[in-house]
C-alpha atoms as an extended CHARMM CRD file, in Angstrom:
* protein
*
        65  EXT
         1         1  MET       CA             -0.6650000000       -9.8200000000      -12.8880000000  PROA      1               0.0000000000
         2         2  VAL       CA             -0.5080000000       -9.5470000000       -8.4400000000  PROA      2               0.0000000000
         3         3  LEU       CA             -0.8470000000      -11.4690000000       -5.2990000000  PROA      3               0.0000000000
         4         4  ILE       CA             -2.8680000000      -10.2380000000       -3.1360000000  PROA      4               0.0000000000
         5         5  ASN       CA             -4.0900000000      -10.4760000000        0.8000000000  PROA      5               0.0000000000
         6         6  PRO       CA             -7.5620000000       -9.6750000000        2.4120000000  PROA      6               0.0000000000
         7         7  VAL       CA             -7.3500000000       -6.7960000000        4.9630000000  PROA      7               0.0000000000
         8         8  THR       CA             -9.6840000000       -5.6060000000        7.0240000000  PROA      8               0.0000000000
         9         9  LYS       CA             -9.7930000000       -1.6680000000        9.0760000000  PROA      9               0.0000000000
        10        10  VAL       CA            -13.3880000000       -0.1970000000       10.0020000000  PROA      10              0.0000000000
        11        11  ASP       CA            -14.3970000000        2.9460000000        8.4770000000  PROA      11              0.0000000000
        12        12  VAL       CA            -12.8040000000        3.9550000000        5.1940000000  PROA      12              0.0000000000
        13        13  GLN       CA            -14.7340000000        6.9760000000        4.2530000000  PROA      13              0.0000000000
        14        14  ALA       CA            -12.7730000000        7.6480000000        1.2140000000  PROA      14              0.0000000000
        15        15  PRO       CA            -10.5660000000        5.7560000000       -1.3730000000  PROA      15              0.0000000000
        16        16  ARG       CA             -7.2410000000        4.6790000000       -0.5610000000  PROA      16              0.0000000000
        17        17  LEU       CA             -3.8150000000        4.0230000000       -1.6750000000  PROA      17              0.0000000000
        18        18  VAL       CA             -0.7310000000        3.6360000000        0.6750000000  PROA      18              0.0000000000
        19        19  PHE       CA              2.5460000000        3.3780000000       -0.3970000000  PROA      19              0.0000000000
        20        20  HSD       CA              5.5900000000        2.4340000000        0.4360000000  PROA      20              0.0000000000
        21        21  LYS       CA              8.7260000000        4.7360000000       -1.1310000000  PROA      21              0.0000000000
        22        22  TYR       CA             12.2160000000        3.9540000000       -0.5020000000  PROA      22              0.0000000000
        23        23  GLY       CA             13.7190000000        6.8980000000       -2.0450000000  PROA      23              0.0000000000
        24        24  ASP       CA             13.0420000000        8.5460000000       -4.3940000000  PROA      24              0.0000000000
        25        25  LYS       CA             10.8960000000        4.7480000000       -5.5260000000  PROA      25              0.0000000000
        26        26  TYR       CA              7.1130000000        4.0040000000       -4.1030000000  PROA      26              0.0000000000
        27        27  PHE       CA              4.8220000000        1.3250000000       -4.2030000000  PROA      27              0.0000000000
        28        28  LEU       CA              1.9330000000       -0.2580000000       -4.3840000000  PROA      28              0.0000000000
        29        29  THR       CA              1.5980000000       -1.5120000000       -1.0260000000  PROA      29              0.0000000000
        30        30  GLN       CA             -2.6510000000       -1.5370000000       -0.2190000000  PROA      30              0.0000000000
        31        31  ALA       CA             -5.7460000000       -0.3640000000       -2.2500000000  PROA      31              0.0000000000
        32        32  TRP       CA             -9.1900000000        0.6750000000       -0.2890000000  PROA      32              0.0000000000
        33        33  LEU       CA            -12.4980000000        1.1520000000       -2.0860000000  PROA      33              0.0000000000
        34        34  ARG       CA            -15.3390000000        4.1430000000       -0.3800000000  PROA      34              0.0000000000
        35        35  ASN       CA            -17.2200000000        3.0490000000        1.9550000000  PROA      35              0.0000000000
        36        36  SER       CA            -16.0110000000       -0.6700000000        2.8870000000  PROA      36              0.0000000000
        37        37  ASP       CA            -13.9210000000       -1.8440000000        5.5550000000  PROA      37              0.0000000000
        38        38  SER       CA            -11.8260000000       -3.8870000000        3.6640000000  PROA      38              0.0000000000
        39        39  GLY       CA             -8.8500000000       -3.6130000000        1.1190000000  PROA      39              0.0000000000
        40        40  LYS       CA             -6.1870000000       -5.3810000000       -0.5310000000  PROA      40              0.0000000000
        41        41  GLU       CA             -2.4180000000       -5.1900000000        0.3900000000  PROA      41              0.0000000000
        42        42  LEU       CA             -0.4210000000       -6.4800000000       -1.5870000000  PROA      42              0.0000000000
        43        43  PHE       CA              3.1160000000       -9.3930000000       -1.7200000000  PROA      43              0.0000000000
        44        44  VAL       CA              6.1370000000       -7.7100000000       -1.0470000000  PROA      44              0.0000000000
        45        45  SER       CA              8.1540000000       -7.4950000000       -4.3240000000  PROA      45              0.0000000000
        46        46  ALA       CA             11.7050000000       -8.5150000000       -5.1380000000  PROA      46              0.0000000000
        47        47  LYS       CA             12.5120000000       -5.4540000000       -6.0410000000  PROA      47              0.0000000000
        48        48  GLU       CA             11.0870000000       -4.0300000000       -2.9070000000  PROA      48              0.0000000000
        49        49  ILE       CA             13.3590000000       -5.7440000000       -1.2470000000  PROA      49              0.0000000000
        50        50  GLN       CA             15.9160000000       -5.4490000000       -2.6850000000  PROA      50              0.0000000000
        51        51  MET       CA             15.2970000000       -1.6990000000       -2.0290000000  PROA      51              0.0000000000
        52        52  ALA       CA             14.2570000000       -1.7170000000        1.9760000000  PROA      52              0.0000000000
        53        53  ARG       CA             18.3320000000       -2.5840000000        2.3450000000  PROA      53              0.0000000000
        54        54  ASP       CA             19.5520000000       -0.2550000000        0.9720000000  PROA      54              0.0000000000
        55        55  TYR       CA             17.0440000000        2.9540000000        1.9950000000  PROA      55              0.0000000000
        56        56  ARG       CA             14.6620000000        4.0450000000        4.8620000000  PROA      56              0.0000000000
        57        57  GLN       CA             11.3540000000        3.3510000000        4.1140000000  PROA      57              0.0000000000
        58        58  THR       CA              8.5550000000        6.2360000000        4.8510000000  PROA      58              0.0000000000
        59        59  GLN       CA              4.4150000000        5.3380000000        4.2910000000  PROA      59              0.0000000000
        60        60  VAL       CA              2.6400000000        7.4290000000        1.5260000000  PROA      60              0.0000000000
        61        61  ASP       CA             -1.5050000000        7.0600000000        2.4180000000  PROA      61              0.0000000000
        62        62  LEU       CA             -3.0860000000        8.5590000000       -0.1260000000  PROA      62              0.0000000000
        63        63  GLN       CA             -7.1670000000        9.9260000000        0.1230000000  PROA      63              0.0000000000
        64        64  GLY       CA             -9.3880000000       10.2270000000       -2.2660000000  PROA      64              0.0000000000
        65        65  LYS       CA            -13.0550000000       12.4870000000       -1.6120000000  PROA      65              0.0000000000
């Protein structure tokens, strides 16, 4: 089970997943459906907070067709 918040963005054309990357670990942060202006944002986990202390964050955005 995960906790989420609704998020909005104008004109999402393709499904999309957004991850935060710390070192070699990835944490899912957002999920978007095709042709929707709303998505879901996951709460930051305790493990991600711990990794953020040790590594610089990189955002990875995967977009479908």
